[in-house]
N, C-alpha and C positions, 0 to 999 in steps of 0.2 A: 762672440757676436755671430753665432751661426744662424743659418737661415731658419724658417719656421720650425721651432721645436729644438733646435740646437745643433743640427748637423752641419759641417762645414761645407758640404757640397762636393760631390766627386767631380772629376775632370776639370777642375780649376775654376769651378763655378761657385764662388762664395756667395755670401748673402748676409743681409743685415735685418732680417725679420720682415714682418709684414708692413711696416710703416714706412719703408722706403723703397725705392726702386731697386730691383734685384737683377742680376745677370741671369737670363733665362734663354735657353736654346730655342730656336725657331726651325724645326725640321720641316714637318708637314709633308702633304702629299695626298694620295688617295687613302681611303680607308683600308684597302688591301695592303698599301705600303705599311700603314701602322701595324696590321697583323703580322706582315712579314718581319718588322723590326723586332716585335715582341718574341717572335719564334727565334730569331737571330740571337737574342740576349738570353734566352733561356739558360739557366744555370751559371750565368755570370755573376760577378759581384754586383751587389745592390746598386752602387752608383751608376751603372750602365742604363738604368731606368732614364737617365738625363736624355737619352737618345729619342724618347718620345715626346719631348717638350715642344710645344708649338702654341704660342699665343697670339700670333698674327697671321699665319698662313693657315693652319689648322689642317685637319685630316677629313677629307671630303667623301661622304658615303653617297654612292648612287644607287640606282635601282628605284622601285616603286615609292620609297620614302626617302628622298634625299635630305641629308642634313650634314652639318659640319661640326666636328668636335675639336675643341681647342683644349689643350693640357698645359697647366701651369707649371712652375718650378717643382720638379719630382722631389719627393721627399728624400732626405739624405739617408734615412735608414727606417727600418720597420717600425721603430717606436717614436718617430718623429710625427709632427702634425701631418695629417693626410694630405695627399695631393689635390689641388684644386682643379676642377674641370668645368668646361662651358659647353654646351649644346646650343646650336643655333639652327632652328628649323624654319626655313623660309616660308613666307605666307602661302606660297603655291603648294607647299606640302601640309602645312597645318590646316588651311582652309577654314579658318575662323570667320564666321559672319561679321563684316566691317562694322555693323551696328553696335557690336559688343565691345569695341574699342575706339569708337569714334571720339570719345571724350577721355580726357586723362582719368577721371573718376572711374568711368567703366573699365578702362584698361586695367587700372589697380585692382578692381574687383575680379576681373576676369583672370589676372595673373594670380591672385589669391586663390581662385578656385583650382587652377591648374597646378599650383604649388601643393595643394592638399591632396589632388589626384597622384601627382608624382610620388609625394611622401607615403600615401596609402598603397601605391604599387611597390615601393621599396619594402615595406613592412610585409606586405602580402606574400611576397615570394621569398622573404627571408634575406634579401640583399643587403640589409642592414646589419646583418649578423657577422662578426669577424671570426675567421678560424684561429683557434689558439687553444691554450690549455695544455699543450705537450711540451712546454719548456722552451728554452732558447732555440734548440735545433729543429723544433717542430714547425709545422706550417702555421703561418699567421697572416692577418690582413685579409683583404679581398672585399671588405665591407663598403657599401655605397651609402651616403647619407645625404640628404638634402635637408635644410632647416625646417624643423618641426614648426607648423603654423600654431597660432594661438587662437583665443576666442575673438581677437580683434582683427580687423581687417586693415593691414598697414601696406603702406608702399614699401617694398622690400626687394632685396637682390637676388633672392633664390630663383624667382620666375618674373620675367617681364615681357611685356608685349609691346612692340613698337608701333609707331602711328601707321606703318605699312602692314602691319598684321604678322611681322615676324616674332617668333617665340624664342626667348632665351632662357635656358635652365642652367643654373650653376649648382654643382654639388661637389662633395669631397669623395675620394677613393684612397683607400688604404692599399697601395700597390702590394700585391701578394709576394711572400718570400717564405723560405725555410732557412731559418737563421738569418744570415746577411746574403743568402743566395736567392736570386730570382727565380720565382716559379713562373716561367713563361707560359707554360701551358694553361695556368689558372688565370693569368692576365688575358690570354687570348681569348678564353671563355667568357670573360667579363665584358670585353670589348666587342666580342663577336655576337654575343647572345644577349647579355642583360642590358646594355646600353641601348641598342636597337629596339629591345623590348619596351624599355621605358618610353622611347620616342612613340612607339606604337600605342601603348597603353594610356599615356597621359598628355602627349604634346600634339595630338592630331584630333581635330573636331569629331571626326566620325567615331572615335573611340570613347568620347565622352558622352554622359547622359546630357543630352542637348536641352531638355526641359529643366532639369536641375540647374544646369550652367547658366541659362538664361535667367531663371529665377534668382539665382545668386547675384548675378550682376545688377539686375533691375532693384532687387531687395536692398542691396547696399546703397545704390544711387538714391533710392527714396530716403535712406537715413540722412545722407548729405543733403538733399532737398529740404527735408524737415529741420535740420540744424540751421539752414539758411533762412528758414522762415521765422525763427524766433524773434529776431530784431524787429519786424514789421509788426509783430503782436505784442512788442513790449514785454517779452519774456527773456529769460536768462538759461531756462531749462524746461523739460518736458518729460513726464514720466507716463507712460501709456498703462491704460487699465489692462489687467491681466499679466502684467510684467512679473516675472519670477525673479526677484532681487537677490535672495540668498544664494551662496555658492556652496558646492558640494563640501568644501572644507577650506581651511586656511591655506592649503597647499594645492587645492584643485580648484581652478577658475571655472570650472563647468557648473552649469545650473544645479541646484538641489533638486532631487527627485522626490516625489511624494513618498516613495518607499523608504527614504532616508528620515523623513519627518511626516508623521501621519496627518498632522494639522498644519501641512504647508499652506501659507496664506499668500495668494497672488495679490498684487497691488491693485487698489481701487481709489480713485481720486475723490476727495470731497466734492460734493455736488457744487459748492460755492466756488472752487477752483478749476472746475472742468472746462477744458476747451477741446475743440476738434480740428482735425485738418484732413483734407482729401489727398491721399497719396497718388501722385501722377502715373506712376508705372503700375502698381499693384491694383489701381482703380478700386480703392476702399477707403472708408472713412475710419479715421483712428481717433479715439477719445482718450483723454487723460488729464493729469494735473499740469497745469502751466504755473511755473514759479516766476512771478514778476519782477522786473528790475527793482532794486531797492534793498531792503533789509529783511530777510527771511530767517525764522528759527525753526529748528525742528527740536521739539521737546518730547518727554515721555520718562518712563522709568527705564532702569537699567535692563538690558537684554530685550527690550521691545522692539528694536529695529531702527533705532535712530542712525547709528553708524552705518548700517547696511544700506539705508537709503542714501546717505551722503556718499559711501563708496560707489554705489551706482552712478551717482551724479558726477563724480570726479572721473570716471571712466566714460562718461557720455561724450567726451571729446572724440572718441573714436568710434567707428562703425563696427557692428558686430555681425557675426555669421548667423544664419537662420538657425533657430532653436536655441540660442544662447540664453534666452529668458529676459535679457535686458536690451533686446533689439528695440530700437526707436526710443530708448531713453537717451536723450540728446541734451547736451549742455553747450553753452558759449564756448567756442573753440579756443578761446584764450584763458579759460577758467583755470585756475591754479590752486592745488591744496596747500594750505599754509599750516605750518607747525613750529614749535620750539625745537631748536636742534642744539642742545648742550655741547660745547666743545667744538662747533663748526668754525672754520676760518671766514672771517669777514674782513673786506679791504676797502677803505674809503668810501663808506656808505653814510649819507646825511640822514641819521635817525632822529633828528630834532623834533619831527612831528609827535614822536611818541617818548622820547627820552632826552632830557636836557637838565641843566641845573645840578651837574654833578658836583660832589665835594671838591674844595680848592680850585673851583673855576674851570675844571677840566671840560673842554668842548666835545660835543658829539656830532658837529657837522661833517666830520671826516673820520668816522669811527673805524678803527681798525683793531682786530684782536685775532690771534691765533687760537683762542680758546673762548669763544663767546658763551654768555650765559644763556638761560632759557629765555629771558625777556629781551636781551639785545639781539639774540639770533632771531627771534620771531619778529622784532621790528625790522631787522635787515631784510628778512624774508619778503616782507610785505613791501618795503620800499623797492626792492630789486624787482619785483613782480610788476609794480606800477612803472618803473623805469623802461621796461620792455613792452609795455602796452597791454598787460592784463586787464580785462574789464570786470572780472568776476573772482572773488575770493571765496574758497571753501575751507570752512574751519570747524574742527571738532575739539571741543574743550579738553578731551580726554588726552590730547596731545599738544596741549597748549601750556604755557607758563601762567600759573594762577595770578601772579601779580601784574601780569600784562594785560589780562582780560578784565579783571574787576578790582574794585577797592571800596569797601563798605563804610558806612558812616562811623562805626566804632573804630575802624582803624585810622580814619581821617581825624577823629577826635583825639587819639592818641599820638599820632604821627602828623604833624601839621603839614599842609600842602606845600609850604615852601621847603620842607625837608624831604619831599618825596619827588625823585627825578622822573619817575614814570608817570606818563598820561595813559590810563588804561584804555584799551580798545573800545570799551563801552562808551567813552566820551569822544571817540574820533570816528566811529563807524557812520554817523550821520553825516559828518562834513565830508567824509571819503566819498560818500554818494553824491552829496549836493555839489561839491566843489570839483570833484574829479570824475563822476559819473560811473564810479565803481561800485558794483553791488557786492553784498556779502551773504552768504548761507552759512548759518552757524548751528552746530549741534550744541544744544545747551541743556544741562540736566542739574546744575547746581546754583544758578544765579538768576534771579527773576529780574534784576536790574535792566536787563536787555528787552523786556516787555515794553519799556516806555519808549524806545527807539525803534522798535519793530514795525514793519509794514505788513507782515503777515506772520502767523504762527501756526505751525501744524503739530499735532500731537501724535506719536506713534504708540498706539495701545495694542499689544499682542499683534504687531505687524499691521494693524488697521490704521489708516491715515485719516485723522480728524482735523477740520479746521477749528482752531480754538483762538482765533484772533480777537473776537470780540471779548470773550471771557478774560484773555490775557490783559487787553487794554482795560477792563474793569479793575482787575487786580492791581494794575500799574497805577490806577487813579486812586485806589483805596488805600495803597501804601505809599503814596506820593509823600516825599520827604524833602528836607532842605538841601540835598545834594543835587547840584546842577550837573546834567549830562551834556551841556553845550560848551564846547572848548573853543569856540570860534571857528575861524578857517582851518582846514587841514594843514596847510603849510606848503612849502615849496618843494618840487622835485629837482634834482640835480642829475645831469647827464655825466656819466663817467667814461673815460677814454682808456680801454686796456692797453698796456704796454706790450707790444708784440714780443719783444726779445724775452720777456718773463716766461713765455710758453715754449722756449726752445729747451730741448733736452737732447742729449746725446746718449742717455741710458735707454733701457728697454721700456716700451710702453705695452702693457698687457691688460686685458680685461679679465679679471678674477670672477666676476659674477654679474648679475644684472645691476648691482649696486656698488660695485668696487672697481675702480681703474687704478692700476699701478702705473703712474705717469713719472718715469724716472724715479727719483727718490721720494716722490710724494705718493701716499696712499689716498687716493681720492675717493670720499665716501659720498655716494649719491643717494643713500637710503632715505634722505629728507624729500627726494623727488619722487613721491608716491605714484605719480601718474606714468613713470616709465614702465611699460608692460612686457618688454622683451630685452633680453640681453643683446639682441641684434640692434636695438637702439643705442645701447651702450657702446657696442662696437663702433658705431657710427660717430657717436659723440667723442671717443677716443680719438678717431682720425680727424675729426673736426678741430679738436684742440691743437693738432700738429699744424693746422692750416693758418692759425691766428697770427704767427709771426710775418706771414705774408700778407695777410688781409689788413694787418695794422703795422705795417712796416714803419711808418712815419708817426705812429701813435696819434693820428689826427681823425680817426673814426670813433664815434661813441659806440656804446653797446648796441643800440637799435640799429644804427647804420650796418654795423658789422653782420648782424643777423639778416638784415635786408639783402646784403650782398650774398651771403650764404643761400638764402632762399632762392635768389635768382640763379644762382649756379646750379642748384639742385633741380629747379624747375627745368632748366634748359638741358643739362647733361646727365640728369638722373644720379643714382647712388654711385655709378662709376666714377663721377667727379672726385670721390673720396679715396678711391683705390684704383687709379688706372693701371691696367695691365696686370692686375693681382687675381682676376677672376674670383672676386669674393662674393660668395653667395650667402653670407652670414650677416648682412646689413638690413636695417630697417630705418625708416626716416623718423627722426625725432622731432618734437616740436620746437619752435624757437625758445619757448620758455624753459625747457629742459636743457637746451644747449647753453642758455644764459646761466642757468642755476649751475651747471658744470664749471663754466668760466668763473662764476663768482666764487666758487669753492676752492 
């Protein structure tokens, strides 16, 4: 149970990993004291690096650019996880204009820009490159890394700006060594030259491009404003004219360039669905397709852009950086992508609105399975989303269970309704909206049965978007048959109460990837939560799961109440609430629906 990465910790400082409080030295003093300490431990055994730990007092740099450096638990050996550091630049040094951080949304956008500047500075001077390649006895370490930003603007812990204008940057440093011997001179070079250079290049307003910075902040704020306007216009989503929806590749979230595809098509709204907004900061009118509340279908041939449009919508819950191509594609912030997940774990979910009448009288009002089928997992995903307040479902038939989505007349004739436990989604989607106010956007390429229940239908034709609602309704009327798509009311929703002690683990918790958390002896698969866009969000989720035993100690809080309390904690204390004293720069705030999704799995 060694500290981060497995080292036992020199000088009696043991550890239990990132998820628990660990014993960390708190030396501190002036910045010159730090340099002197590094010089004094040159050529000593690696654990002597513990002498520079300071998470409370810090090392205070004076001069024209005062700042304070905090150093977390020093790594136990050169191959362990790197040492976490925090720089705090007071507002008197940073000199950021108060208008740029006067609201939380602006502060998040400002911090995002500074994070990008810090990361770019790391790369430009090669500080992110580690010494190595000369075997065990050769020099190693010395690289500085801050969490790489994504195309999305997230509340994250790499850089934050306080309400008073103080700037905090959190990064990792691989403390340099030769074998297991400290390279003190190299460490001095890093702390004496590189760290102050990062402050000078990225954490001081005078070093930043002020016009780009202000544009970034107001650009992001306008996206939040636009998302907030959807409700008043009866919309659940908006896609602007001129948006570039395709991505560079499946592994590259940047926009596709015209050079990659000669006939790159920018989005253009059908005239009948066009709406406009006047952006308050950018002072310009933006026009595009408004998707109204209710039931919306996206149809078209294969490879014509249906799923590309839906993918843009599902990430419209996040703001984008300028130049992303999907900027101002916004969606209801509670929208959730629904899919089938064969094999997922389901616990105590009432799926009777969709599945009942099982053989031998087996009930489905408290459905539990360690290995759910496609249909039962998709039903559970929908009920769980409704339980935590999602108002919009995004569904692509390619990732759905066919028997959950439709059931045609031939199959009904062969298998009598009283022998089929599943009520297909096509028969519930209307009551879901009428009874619960939950809208659905569905990519449909194989079943015209949905035409009869749709409020709007758009066709993607070679990435061109066409309103075909009237034509779809004509076809639905033409092929009207004896199958009733009215299943009455949707059904009741039941609140569940997580059992706190079920989340206690004494084993290691580790994030393996954006979609995998090793939680004790459980391999938690989050790949079905497609709107997680960063492993930093997954890191936060892993820490939140360990908070559940305290939040639900008496098992008297339902899922929505637990999420509400978590949101309050994060609103007040920020992401530091998840890892106090750890100097964790690798966190980003997940949405409540993704937190619930992890708890449910």
